All heavy atoms as an XYZ file, in Angstrom:
880
protein
N      41.692    -48.096     -2.116
C      40.341    -48.532     -2.328
C      39.500    -48.000     -1.142
O      38.370    -47.663     -1.331
C      40.358    -49.969     -2.560
C      39.048    -50.580     -2.870
S      38.549    -50.016     -4.460
C      37.206    -50.953     -4.622
N      39.971    -48.202      0.107
C      39.262    -48.008      1.334
C      38.912    -46.362      1.239
O      37.836    -46.010      1.557
C      39.985    -48.211      2.522
C      39.976    -49.675      2.828
C      40.643    -49.907      4.164
C      40.680    -51.357      4.492
N      41.335    -51.641      5.698
N      39.908    -45.692      0.719
C      39.736    -44.122      0.654
C      38.650    -43.873     -0.349
O      37.862    -42.944     -0.039
C      41.014    -43.434      0.221
C      41.607    -42.671      1.249
C      42.741    -41.896      0.637
N      43.583    -41.498      1.721
C      44.642    -41.082      1.786
N      45.285    -40.825      0.510
N      45.324    -40.612      2.812
N      38.615    -44.494     -1.467
C      37.522    -44.202     -2.396
C      36.211    -44.608     -1.934
O      35.290    -43.822     -2.069
C      37.826    -45.131     -3.755
C      37.025    -44.917     -4.873
C      37.028    -43.379     -5.280
C      37.350    -45.779     -6.002
N      36.132    -45.638     -1.190
C      34.808    -46.060     -0.653
C      34.370    -45.000      0.420
O      33.199    -44.662      0.412
C      34.763    -47.437     -0.133
C      33.616    -47.823      0.683
C      35.088    -48.518     -1.224
N      35.285    -44.751      1.226
C      34.977    -43.661      2.306
C      34.594    -42.396      1.675
O      33.585    -41.871      2.149
C      36.150    -43.453      3.055
C      35.983    -42.522      4.444
C      34.884    -42.994      5.328
C      37.320    -42.489      5.185
N      35.250    -41.897      0.686
C      34.993    -40.594      0.084
C      33.568    -40.615     -0.634
O      32.707    -39.787     -0.493
C      36.101    -40.281     -1.032
O      37.293    -40.330     -0.434
C      35.719    -38.911     -1.616
N      33.337    -41.725     -1.333
C      31.968    -41.848     -1.923
C      30.833    -41.935     -0.890
O      29.763    -41.339     -1.216
C      32.014    -43.224     -2.907
N      31.172    -42.579      0.175
C      30.168    -42.586      1.257
C      29.815    -41.195      1.819
O      28.726    -40.837      2.042
N      30.946    -40.424      2.055
C      30.782    -39.084      2.556
C      29.958    -38.172      1.525
O      29.213    -37.387      1.897
C      32.072    -38.428      2.913
C      32.791    -39.056      4.147
C      34.147    -38.516      4.365
C      32.040    -38.851      5.399
N      30.270    -38.303      0.243
C      29.685    -37.505     -0.733
C      28.134    -37.903     -0.888
O      27.274    -37.071     -0.976
C      30.283    -37.722     -2.149
C      31.681    -37.100     -2.369
C      32.287    -37.459     -3.663
C      31.657    -35.558     -2.307
N      27.850    -39.154     -0.707
C      26.408    -39.583     -0.775
C      25.682    -39.185      0.485
O      24.616    -38.713      0.324
C      26.422    -41.118     -0.786
N      26.305    -39.031      1.588
C      25.771    -38.571      2.797
C      25.419    -37.089      2.736
O      24.517    -36.624      3.218
C      26.632    -38.778      4.006
N      26.281    -36.350      1.956
C      26.036    -34.946      1.772
C      24.847    -34.659      0.863
O      24.250    -33.537      0.864
N      24.399    -35.617      0.094
C      23.194    -35.415     -0.769
C      21.882    -35.736     -0.106
O      20.830    -35.629     -0.657
C      23.355    -36.319     -1.987
S      24.802    -35.981     -3.090
N      21.977    -36.211      1.123
C      20.756    -36.446      1.812
C      19.913    -35.193      2.009
O      20.433    -34.126      2.169
C      21.051    -37.037      3.205
N      18.577    -35.299      2.045
C      17.661    -34.174      2.177
C      17.608    -33.792      3.509
O      17.562    -34.609      4.518
C      16.410    -34.494      1.651
O      15.729    -35.665      2.237
C      16.359    -34.714      0.094
N      17.425    -32.532      3.782
C      17.317    -31.982      5.170
C      15.796    -32.226      5.580
O      14.923    -32.185      4.726
C      17.672    -30.471      5.189
N      15.619    -32.292      6.855
C      14.288    -32.381      7.387
C      13.455    -31.059      7.048
O      14.071    -30.013      6.944
C      14.390    -32.483      8.848
C      15.724    -32.000      9.238
C      16.505    -32.208      8.001
N      12.160    -31.119      6.847
C      11.370    -29.923      6.541
C      11.423    -28.988      7.609
O      11.521    -29.236      8.800
C      10.009    -30.413      6.176
C       9.988    -31.868      6.958
C      11.384    -32.374      6.929
N      11.412    -27.710      7.139
C      11.473    -26.652      8.197
C      10.036    -26.617      8.885
O       8.986    -26.776      8.366
C      11.596    -25.259      7.511
O      11.600    -24.210      8.294
N      10.321    -26.227     10.202
C       9.073    -26.086     11.109
C       8.726    -24.611     11.314
O       7.976    -24.342     12.263
C       9.161    -26.915     12.402
O      10.323    -26.408     12.982
C       9.152    -28.437     11.969
N       9.389    -23.725     10.587
C       9.205    -22.291     10.850
C       7.826    -21.962     10.423
O       7.391    -22.296      9.301
C      10.299    -21.500     10.131
C      11.609    -21.752     10.735
C      12.668    -21.039      9.949
N      12.342    -19.592      9.533
C      13.079    -18.897      8.823
N      14.307    -19.271      8.437
N      12.717    -17.744      8.542
N       7.257    -20.992     11.158
C       5.935    -20.465     10.877
C       6.037    -19.012     10.263
O       6.793    -18.180     10.834
C       4.916    -20.428     12.013
C       3.684    -19.792     11.755
C       4.790    -21.766     12.700
N       5.438    -18.838      9.112
C       5.520    -17.536      8.370
C       4.785    -16.517      9.188
O       3.728    -16.704      9.759
C       4.903    -17.595      7.071
N       5.409    -15.347      9.388
C       4.835    -14.207     10.191
C       3.667    -13.515      9.263
O       3.811    -13.584      7.988
C       5.905    -13.193     10.483
N       2.742    -13.058      9.817
C       1.635    -12.389      9.087
C       2.091    -11.106      8.445
O       3.015    -10.585      9.019
C       0.498    -12.127     10.134
C       1.317    -12.103     11.387
C       2.440    -13.041     11.330
N       1.556    -10.702      7.346
C       2.024     -9.564      6.662
C       1.769     -8.344      7.618
O       0.889     -8.178      8.411
C       1.139     -9.386      5.412
C       0.113    -10.317      5.603
C       0.491    -11.422      6.735
N       2.882     -7.394      7.576
C       2.696     -6.185      8.292
C       1.748     -5.116      7.699
O       1.866     -4.954      6.465
C       4.015     -5.546      8.543
C       4.922     -6.360      9.412
S       6.650     -5.592      9.663
C       6.177     -4.036     10.288
N       0.926     -4.498      8.484
C       0.093     -3.461      7.982
C       0.889     -2.150      7.735
O       1.824     -1.934      8.469
C      -1.070     -3.126      8.932
N       0.617     -1.420      6.843
C       1.219     -0.282      6.466
C       0.742      0.819      7.284
O      -0.614      0.994      7.114
C       1.338      0.218      4.969
C       1.918     -0.958      4.159
C       1.894      1.510      4.640
C       1.823     -0.801      2.633
N       1.335      1.562      8.036
C       0.799      2.728      8.869
C       1.066      3.965      8.090
O       2.012      4.273      7.549
C       1.576      2.789     10.205
N      -0.019      4.764      8.005
C      -0.037      6.068      7.327
C       0.019      7.054      8.458
O      -0.876      7.086      9.325
C      -1.208      6.176      6.417
C      -1.193      5.346      5.213
C      -1.969      4.130      5.277
C      -0.473      5.592      4.104
C      -1.827      3.330      4.172
C      -0.388      4.800      3.053
C      -1.071      3.695      3.062
O      -1.147      2.836      2.061
N       1.018      7.981      8.499
C       0.993      9.002      9.431
C      -0.320      9.889      9.510
O      -0.734     10.209      8.319
C       2.228      9.762      9.165
C       2.730      9.377      7.898
C       2.035      8.074      7.515
N      -0.726     10.294     10.665
C      -1.930     11.058     10.665
C      -1.585     12.499     11.308
O      -2.539     13.233     11.504
C      -3.053     10.497     11.485
O      -2.568     10.209     12.798
C      -3.508      9.178     10.824
N      -0.338     12.799     11.599
C       0.012     14.063     12.130
C      -0.315     15.152     11.136
O       0.042     15.215      9.965
C       1.511     14.097     12.427
C       1.967     15.473     12.931
C       1.859     13.049     13.514
N      -1.098     16.172     11.581
C      -1.464     17.233     10.760
C      -2.843     17.033     10.129
O      -3.350     17.799      9.450
N      -3.262     15.824     10.266
C      -4.644     15.470      9.645
C      -5.805     15.485     10.688
O      -6.962     15.183     10.366
C      -4.552     14.182      9.084
C      -3.473     13.988      7.997
C      -3.481     12.531      7.443
C      -3.648     14.945      6.908
N      -5.453     15.840     11.963
C      -6.530     15.799     13.010
C      -7.725     16.676     12.754
O      -8.775     16.266     13.213
C      -5.790     16.252     14.330
C      -4.639     15.493     14.819
C      -3.360     16.079     14.313
O      -3.298     16.973     13.448
O      -2.352     15.416     14.529
N      -7.576     17.687     11.939
C      -8.646     18.507     11.601
C      -9.564     17.930     10.634
O     -10.801     18.484     10.442
C      -8.209     19.941     11.169
C      -7.471     20.671     12.232
C      -7.191     22.091     11.648
N      -6.206     22.110     10.540
C      -5.804     23.144     10.005
N      -6.322     24.298     10.193
N      -4.922     23.091      8.971
N      -9.103     16.869      9.966
C     -10.006     16.297      8.834
C     -10.517     14.976      9.229
O     -11.731     14.584      9.094
C      -9.111     16.193      7.573
C      -9.924     15.540      6.443
C      -8.549     17.625      7.157
N      -9.624     14.075      9.780
C     -10.173     12.651     10.084
C     -11.276     12.838     11.190
O     -11.053     13.526     12.079
C      -8.977     11.826     10.690
C      -7.890     11.634      9.681
C      -9.426     10.574     11.239
C      -8.097     10.833      8.542
N     -12.434     12.151     10.894
C     -13.418     12.078     11.785
C     -14.442     13.247     11.489
O     -15.562     13.228     12.165
N     -14.248     14.166     10.591
C     -15.076     15.228     10.261
C     -16.296     14.767      9.416
O     -16.150     13.714      8.625
C     -14.464     16.343      9.455
C     -13.535     17.212     10.275
C     -14.390     18.172     11.148
O     -15.480     18.358     10.946
N     -13.598     18.695     12.152
N     -17.431     15.381      9.546
C     -18.507     15.011      8.615
C     -18.496     16.009      7.477
O     -17.549     16.789      7.388
C     -19.980     15.094      9.356
C     -20.191     16.462      9.960
O     -19.465     17.453      9.714
O     -21.189     16.540     10.727
N     -19.420     15.996      6.518
C     -19.459     16.871      5.346
C     -19.550     18.217      5.707
O     -18.822     19.126      5.191
C     -20.556     16.319      4.411
N     -20.335     18.529      6.721
C     -20.539     20.000      7.079
C     -19.218     20.528      7.707
O     -18.878     21.735      7.416
C     -21.681     20.055      8.059
N     -18.526     19.684      8.470
C     -17.184     20.093      8.988
C     -16.195     20.393      7.932
O     -15.483     21.389      8.024
N     -16.202     19.608      6.942
C     -15.253     19.628      5.788
C     -15.548     20.947      5.039
O     -14.596     21.625      4.759
C     -15.268     18.526      4.953
C     -14.679     17.282      5.462
C     -14.934     16.054      4.464
C     -13.215     17.343      5.812
N     -16.834     21.205      4.838
C     -17.219     22.443      4.155
C     -16.755     23.636      4.959
O     -16.421     24.702      4.330
C     -18.796     22.497      3.807
O     -19.010     21.193      3.079
C     -19.288     23.672      3.069
N     -17.030     23.732      6.226
C     -16.595     24.794      7.008
C     -15.003     24.998      7.009
O     -14.603     26.202      6.911
C     -16.916     24.621      8.540
C     -18.404     24.707      8.758
C     -18.713     24.515     10.343
C     -20.154     24.538     10.557
N     -20.417     24.161     12.003
N     -14.335     23.831      6.894
C     -12.841     23.959      7.011
C     -12.365     24.420      5.679
O     -11.395     25.286      5.425
C     -12.308     22.608      7.313
C     -10.815     22.490      7.584
C     -10.294     23.438      8.540
C     -10.328     21.070      7.793
N     -12.863     23.831      4.451
C     -12.247     24.059      3.101
C     -13.131     24.856      2.125
O     -12.672     25.264      1.081
C     -11.948     22.779      2.486
C     -10.990     21.905      3.151
C     -11.398     20.573      3.519
C      -9.677     22.285      3.582
C     -10.540     19.707      4.271
C      -8.792     21.520      4.281
C      -9.139     20.120      4.569
N     -14.305     25.192      2.523
C     -15.286     25.717      1.656
C     -16.060     24.638      0.781
O     -16.012     23.463      1.135
N     -16.771     25.114     -0.192
C     -17.486     24.157     -1.052
C     -16.645     23.120     -1.715
O     -15.551     23.570     -2.151
C     -18.474     24.895     -2.039
C     -19.576     25.663     -1.505
C     -20.560     24.680     -0.602
O     -20.913     23.653     -1.243
N     -20.858     25.147      0.549
N     -17.004     21.827     -1.714
C     -16.151     20.776     -2.469
C     -16.332     21.020     -3.850
O     -17.255     21.590     -4.460
C     -16.827     19.575     -2.015
C     -18.222     19.852     -1.459
C     -18.140     21.222     -1.032
N     -15.259     20.691     -4.609
C     -15.155     20.684     -6.017
C     -15.767     19.464     -6.692
O     -16.220     19.461     -7.801
C     -13.625     20.778     -6.572
C     -13.118     22.015     -6.071
O     -13.446     23.211     -6.592
O     -12.299     22.036     -5.036
N     -15.974     18.334     -5.895
C     -16.645     17.242     -6.417
C     -17.265     16.509     -5.199
O     -16.758     16.525     -4.021
C     -15.715     16.262     -7.054
N     -18.366     15.998     -5.423
C     -19.209     15.298     -4.333
C     -19.753     14.011     -4.971
O     -20.716     14.004     -5.845
C     -20.369     16.154     -3.849
C     -21.139     15.579     -2.630
O     -20.910     14.354     -2.330
O     -21.960     16.189     -2.054
N     -19.156     12.921     -4.656
C     -19.463     11.553     -5.179
C     -19.962     10.652     -4.181
O     -19.413     10.518     -3.179
C     -18.228     10.987     -5.955
C     -18.611      9.579     -6.478
C     -17.525     11.934     -6.976
N     -21.291     10.053     -4.541
C     -21.896      9.145     -3.583
C     -21.951      7.767     -4.167
O     -22.321      7.733     -5.438
C     -23.198      9.613     -3.207
C     -23.147     10.995     -2.362
C     -24.615     11.541     -2.250
N     -24.525     12.956     -1.825
C     -24.779     13.334     -0.646
N     -25.322     12.382      0.226
N     -24.826     14.620     -0.319
N     -21.589      6.778     -3.343
C     -21.773      5.373     -3.947
C     -22.224      4.606     -2.661
O     -21.676      4.463     -1.746
C     -20.449      4.921     -4.358
C     -20.574      3.467     -5.048
C     -19.369      2.994     -5.518
O     -18.505      3.817     -6.218
O     -19.051      1.731     -5.459
N     -23.556      4.227     -2.756
C     -24.195      3.556     -1.611
C     -24.204      4.573     -0.369
O     -24.632      5.723     -0.515
N     -23.722      3.996      0.743
C     -23.673      4.903      1.965
C     -22.338      5.624      2.036
O     -22.200      6.464      2.915
C     -23.902      4.051      3.200
O     -22.890      3.051      3.235
C     -25.187      3.401      3.189
N     -21.430      5.385      1.173
C     -20.106      6.065      1.073
C     -20.182      7.356      0.319
O     -20.979      7.511     -0.557
C     -19.033      5.159      0.568
N     -19.265      8.289      0.715
C     -19.139      9.520      0.059
C     -17.786     10.000     -0.135
O     -17.011      9.818      0.727
C     -20.013     10.523      0.888
C     -20.208     11.870      0.310
C     -21.115     12.765      1.083
N     -21.377     14.051      0.571
C     -22.196     14.972      1.066
N     -22.607     14.733      2.329
N     -22.292     16.097      0.520
N     -17.451     10.603     -1.385
C     -16.113     11.214     -1.368
C     -16.397     12.591     -1.759
O     -17.127     13.111     -2.654
C     -15.423     10.575     -2.674
C     -14.051     11.217     -2.934
C     -13.310     10.626     -4.084
C     -13.594     11.306     -5.317
N     -12.778     10.840     -6.417
N     -15.654     13.565     -0.965
C     -15.734     14.923     -1.163
C     -14.277     15.303     -1.715
O     -13.250     14.919     -0.979
C     -16.010     15.709      0.068
C     -17.454     15.522      0.593
C     -17.784     16.378      1.835
C     -18.481     15.953     -0.571
N     -14.215     16.040     -2.646
C     -12.938     16.440     -3.284
C     -12.748     17.972     -3.091
O     -13.670     18.702     -3.550
C     -12.778     16.048     -4.666
C     -11.334     16.259     -5.266
C     -11.302     15.822     -6.766
O     -11.777     16.465     -7.589
N     -10.883     14.600     -6.848
N     -11.474     18.433     -2.749
C     -11.346     19.800     -2.632
C     -10.000     20.147     -3.411
O      -8.982     19.264     -3.291
C     -11.007     20.262     -1.112
C     -12.293     20.017     -0.349
C     -12.386     18.715      0.301
C     -13.206     20.880     -0.207
C     -13.587     18.441      1.062
C     -14.404     20.649      0.511
C     -14.569     19.397      1.224
N      -9.975     21.180     -4.135
C      -8.876     21.418     -5.092
C      -8.344     22.888     -5.003
O      -9.219     23.672     -4.693
C      -9.185     21.018     -6.437
N      -7.142     23.054     -5.182
C      -6.533     24.363     -5.279
C      -5.321     24.324     -6.267
O      -5.130     23.214     -6.882
C      -5.992     24.858     -3.949
O      -4.756     24.162     -3.548
N      -4.634     25.422     -6.560
C      -3.501     25.401     -7.504
C      -2.392     24.560     -6.960
O      -1.548     24.090     -7.768
C      -3.082     26.793     -7.788
N      -2.462     24.213     -5.594
C      -1.276     23.498     -5.039
C      -1.551     21.952     -4.957
O      -0.713     21.236     -5.229
C      -1.060     24.054     -3.637
C      -0.480     25.428     -3.693
C      -0.045     23.187     -2.796
C      -0.438     26.180     -2.361
N      -2.877     21.583     -4.698
C      -3.005     20.203     -4.540
C      -4.607     19.911     -4.628
O      -5.409     20.769     -4.651
C      -2.602     19.714     -3.103
S      -3.474     20.399     -1.734
N      -4.823     18.558     -4.593
C      -6.165     17.957     -4.690
C      -6.224     17.049     -3.487
O      -5.438     16.168     -3.371
C      -6.424     17.318     -5.974
C      -6.409     18.296     -7.120
C      -7.814     16.637     -5.963
C      -6.301     17.693     -8.609
N      -7.258     17.234     -2.713
C      -7.563     16.326     -1.556
C      -8.853     15.613     -1.698
O      -9.879     16.187     -1.940
C      -7.654     17.178     -0.374
C      -7.858     16.424      1.083
C      -6.431     15.764      1.388
C      -8.250     17.373      2.107
N      -8.733     14.273     -1.630
C      -9.927     13.381     -1.775
C     -10.288     12.952     -0.293
O      -9.264     12.273      0.329
C      -9.615     12.138     -2.571
C      -9.515     12.559     -4.037
O     -10.223     13.449     -4.472
O      -8.704     12.017     -4.724
N     -11.458     13.143      0.265
C     -11.820     12.714      1.561
C     -12.894     11.744      1.378
O     -13.790     11.799      0.592
C     -12.285     13.894      2.389
O     -13.445     14.443      1.812
C     -11.218     15.031      2.670
N     -12.665     10.644      2.100
C     -13.633      9.459      2.088
C     -14.446      9.353      3.202
O     -13.800      9.081      4.379
C     -12.823      8.200      1.691
C     -12.111      8.285      0.370
C     -10.889      8.747      0.258
C     -12.840      7.932     -0.846
C     -10.145      8.862     -0.947
C     -12.201      8.037     -2.058
C     -10.921      8.514     -2.158
O     -10.242      8.629     -3.270
N     -15.704      9.398      3.150
C     -16.506      9.376      4.296
C     -17.370      8.128      4.314
O     -18.041      7.820      3.382
C     -17.518     10.691      4.356
C     -16.811     12.018      4.469
C     -16.420     12.478      3.130
C     -17.741     12.977      5.173
N     -17.411      7.417      5.487
C     -18.170      6.234      5.595
C     -19.012      6.345      7.038
O     -18.545      6.806      7.975
C     -17.242      4.992      5.639
C     -16.394      4.719      4.410
C     -15.149      5.286      4.401
C     -17.048      4.130      3.376
C     -14.408      5.174      3.240
C     -16.248      3.924      2.132
C     -14.908      4.454      2.272
O     -14.167      4.303      0.945
N     -20.240      5.815      6.896
C     -21.129      5.723      8.120
C     -20.592      4.643      8.980
O     -20.088      3.687      8.536
C     -22.466      5.524      7.535
C     -22.230      4.801      6.304
C     -20.909      5.195      5.775
N     -20.785      4.843     10.271
C     -20.457      3.788     11.268
C     -21.597      3.589     12.263
O     -21.994      4.650     12.844
C     -19.160      4.050     11.974
C     -18.839      2.875     12.974
C     -17.467      3.218     13.467
C     -16.983      2.121     14.475
N     -15.703      2.333     15.179
N     -22.185      2.470     12.335
C     -23.254      2.139     13.272
C     -24.468      3.051     13.057
O     -25.018      3.588     14.064
C     -22.810      2.269     14.756
C     -21.688      1.325     15.085
O     -21.681      0.220     14.433
O     -20.741      1.745     15.857
N     -24.805      3.335     11.739
C     -25.949      4.109     11.571
C     -25.782      5.738     11.713
O     -26.684      6.424     11.422
N     -24.656      6.115     12.084
C     -24.353      7.506     12.170
C     -24.062      8.204     10.884
O     -23.807      7.517      9.867
C     -23.219      7.687     13.212
N     -23.908      9.557     10.966
C     -23.681     10.225      9.682
C     -22.242      9.906      9.159
O     -21.271      9.677     10.040
C     -23.738     11.752     10.075
C     -23.546     12.648      8.709
C     -23.727     14.078      9.233
O     -24.147     14.443     10.286
O     -23.594     14.828      8.200
N     -22.001      9.855      7.923
C     -20.762      9.505      7.365
C     -19.685     10.495      7.890
O     -19.900     11.681      7.907
C     -20.830      9.634      5.871
C     -22.428      9.318      5.668
C     -22.995      9.920      6.847
N     -18.465      9.931      8.230
C     -17.322     10.733      8.707
C     -16.075     10.284      7.930
O     -15.997      9.192      7.408
C     -17.139     10.636     10.148
C     -18.269     11.136     10.958
C     -18.071     11.309     12.387
N     -19.153     11.953     13.111
C     -19.322     13.245     13.183
N     -18.436     14.073     12.759
N     -20.237     13.788     13.858
N     -15.101     11.209      7.766
C     -13.885     10.914      7.145
C     -13.124      9.820      7.866
O     -12.774      9.942      9.093
C     -13.026     12.153      6.946
C     -11.670     11.849      6.301
C     -13.642     13.244      6.214
N     -12.735      8.787      7.181
C     -11.969      7.696      7.672
C     -10.593      7.622      6.929
O      -9.736      7.050      7.472
C     -12.750      6.464      7.603
O     -13.027      6.044      6.204
C     -14.015      6.331      8.431
N     -10.553      8.123      5.748
C      -9.315      8.109      4.978
C      -9.308      9.273      4.012
O     -10.355      9.745      3.707
C      -9.254      6.835      4.178
C      -7.954      6.731      3.365
C      -6.802      6.393      3.910
C      -7.936      6.958      1.991
C      -5.615      6.344      3.204
C      -6.865      6.966      1.219
C      -5.591      6.649      1.847
O      -4.466      6.611      1.048
N      -8.114      9.836      3.779
C      -8.055     10.889      2.763
C      -6.624     10.674      1.957
O      -5.777      9.929      2.393
C      -8.018     12.167      3.417
C      -6.972     12.419      4.558
C      -5.905     13.325      4.040
C      -7.698     13.205      5.637
N      -6.645     11.221      0.723
C      -5.589     10.982     -0.193
C      -5.302     12.468     -0.833
O      -6.215     13.144     -0.911
C      -5.850      9.986     -1.247
C      -4.681      9.577     -1.996
O      -3.503      9.706     -1.411
O      -4.836      9.011     -3.124
N      -4.086     12.606     -1.146
C      -3.763     13.937     -1.655
C      -2.707     13.785     -2.828
O      -1.890     12.801     -2.810
C      -3.051     14.903     -0.634
N      -2.827     14.739     -3.871
C      -1.796     14.680     -4.870
C      -1.744     16.146     -5.410
O      -2.672     17.012     -5.218
C      -2.381     13.725     -6.003
C      -3.695     14.055     -6.551
C      -4.220     13.040     -7.418
N      -5.546     13.248     -7.998
C      -6.551     13.193     -7.211
N      -6.545     12.801     -6.059
N      -7.886     13.543     -7.822
N      -0.734     16.399     -6.201
C      -0.536     17.747     -6.841
C      -1.430     17.633     -8.039
O      -1.853     16.582     -8.556
C       0.886     17.897     -7.336
C       1.785     18.067     -6.137
C       3.216     18.363     -6.557
O       3.362     19.045     -7.558
O       4.101     17.986     -5.746
N      -1.803     18.770     -8.688
C      -2.712     18.859     -9.766
C      -2.113     17.939    -10.987
O      -3.127     17.398    -11.798
C      -2.785     20.239    -10.372
C      -2.547     20.906     -9.014
C      -1.503     20.144     -8.128
N      -0.874     17.778    -11.110
C      -0.361     16.890    -12.166
C      -0.340     15.373    -11.886
O       0.205     14.606    -12.631
C       1.083     17.416    -12.604
C       2.088     17.193    -11.608
O       1.791     16.578    -10.508
O       3.261     17.554    -11.880
N      -0.765     15.035    -10.621
C      -0.842     13.665    -10.239
C       0.294     13.218     -9.394
O       0.368     12.148     -8.869
N       1.388     14.108     -9.146
C       2.484     13.792     -8.416
C       2.031     13.676     -6.959
O       1.087     14.337     -6.447
C       3.532     14.915     -8.429
O       3.949     15.044     -9.780
N       2.755     12.919     -6.216
C       2.556     12.818     -4.735
C       2.818     14.059     -3.936
O       3.832     14.745     -4.374
C       3.487     11.617     -4.226
N       2.091     14.223     -2.930
C       2.293     15.421     -1.966
C       1.801     14.944     -0.645
O       0.971     14.036     -0.463
C       1.483     16.721     -2.429
C       1.833     17.941     -1.600
C       0.030     16.268     -2.405
C       1.271     19.126     -2.055
N       2.576     15.449      0.345
C       2.293     15.174      1.666
C       0.742     15.607      2.084
O       0.371     16.684      1.745
C       3.163     15.849      2.741
C       2.887     15.642      4.166
O       2.975     14.544      4.602
O       2.551     16.644      4.818
N       0.037     14.653      2.676
C      -1.415     14.930      2.921
C      -1.560     16.114      3.917
O      -2.436     16.926      3.691
C      -2.032     13.680      3.601
C      -2.077     12.567      2.452
C      -2.760     11.271      3.104
N      -2.155     10.782      4.165
C      -2.739     10.028      5.141
N      -3.923      9.500      4.832
N      -2.097      9.619      6.315
N      -0.718     16.203      4.888
C      -0.904     17.299      5.852
C      -0.538     18.573      5.280
O      -1.258     19.736      5.564
C       0.044     17.058      7.132
N       0.462     18.643      4.376
C       0.741     19.961      3.623
C      -0.388     20.252      2.767
O      -0.705     21.573      2.580
C       1.963     19.717      2.601
O       3.033     19.441      3.491
N      -1.103     19.326      2.139
C      -2.343     19.727      1.215
C      -3.446     20.222      2.025
O      -4.006     21.270      1.715
C      -2.655     18.500      0.425
S      -4.079     18.741     -0.734
N      -3.736     19.672      3.250
C      -4.677     20.140      4.167
C      -4.414     21.615      4.533
O      -5.217     22.433      4.430
C      -4.758     19.313      5.430
C      -5.674     19.907      6.472
C      -5.422     17.898      5.001
N      -3.132     21.847      4.887
C      -2.788     23.290      5.350
C      -2.909     24.229      4.117
O      -3.425     25.325      4.307
C      -1.324     23.201      5.744
N      -2.674     23.792      2.926
C      -2.815     24.668      1.704
C      -4.245     24.923      1.495
O      -4.593     26.021      1.131
C      -2.071     24.061      0.583
N      -5.085     23.902      1.542
C      -6.548     24.090      1.309
C      -7.232     24.935      2.280
O      -8.244     25.617      1.932
C      -7.256     22.702      1.131
C      -6.777     21.936     -0.048
C      -7.378     20.487     -0.033
C      -7.324     22.600     -1.345
N      -6.647     24.969      3.479
C      -7.337     25.956      4.447
C      -7.216     27.269      4.158
O      -7.781     28.248      4.748
C      -6.877     25.679      5.947
O      -5.471     25.823      5.925
C      -7.258     24.219      6.370
N      -6.208     27.631      3.204
C      -5.907     28.953      2.773
C      -6.683     29.404      1.510
O      -6.499     30.502      1.010
C      -4.405     29.219      2.590
C      -3.616     29.033      3.972
C      -2.049     29.234      3.652
N      -1.457     28.948      4.910
C      -0.949     27.751      5.185
N      -1.027     26.713      4.297
N      -0.263     27.476      6.297
N      -7.429     28.539      0.954
C      -8.184     28.744     -0.270
C      -9.368     29.682      0.012
O      -9.892     29.636      1.091
C      -8.506     27.568     -1.140
C      -9.684     26.800     -0.719
C      -9.828     25.631     -1.480
N     -11.138     25.093     -1.262
C     -11.887     24.360     -2.156
N     -11.352     23.990     -3.290
N     -13.103     23.920     -1.805
N      -9.799     30.514     -0.975
C     -10.994     31.268     -0.795
C     -12.222     30.470     -0.249
O     -12.467     29.373     -0.856
C     -11.336     31.886     -2.142
C      -9.982     31.875     -2.817
C      -9.286     30.604     -2.347
N     -12.958     30.931      0.658
C     -14.149     30.146      1.156
C     -13.871     29.274      2.373
O     -14.634     28.704      2.960
N     -12.497     29.071      2.495
C     -12.123     28.117      3.647
C     -11.985     28.993      4.946
O     -12.037     30.193      4.980
C     -10.705     27.578      3.379
N     -11.987     28.268      5.995
C     -12.054     29.015      7.470
C     -10.813     28.498      8.186
O     -10.301     27.528      8.190
C     -13.261     28.697      8.093
C     -13.601     29.525      9.182
C     -14.991     29.070      9.789
N     -14.786     28.069     10.593
C     -15.768     27.748     11.595
N     -16.765     28.551     11.701
N     -15.665     26.770     12.338
């Protein structure tokens, strides 16, 4: 009988709740996008992009932001220009894809577009 009471007591003790955790959640990590090979594009204004790639295939403006798109048989490059402190809009981000929408390395697309007619 003593064994039964002792076993029941141990089982009941195992059901006790643990104290709440005092761990603090870490902030979410920012995703870093590599910029190697993009030095000729990041920070450029529209005139610089036109010198580099030739005339854009699309020029979209929304408020003070601007998107210039350059295309070739190899890829499509979207460059996003935003003004800072009242200055002329400059490229702060760019995205690239193949004509069918598949992913392509952004630096490879930049290199390919510099070889299209009208580029320098």
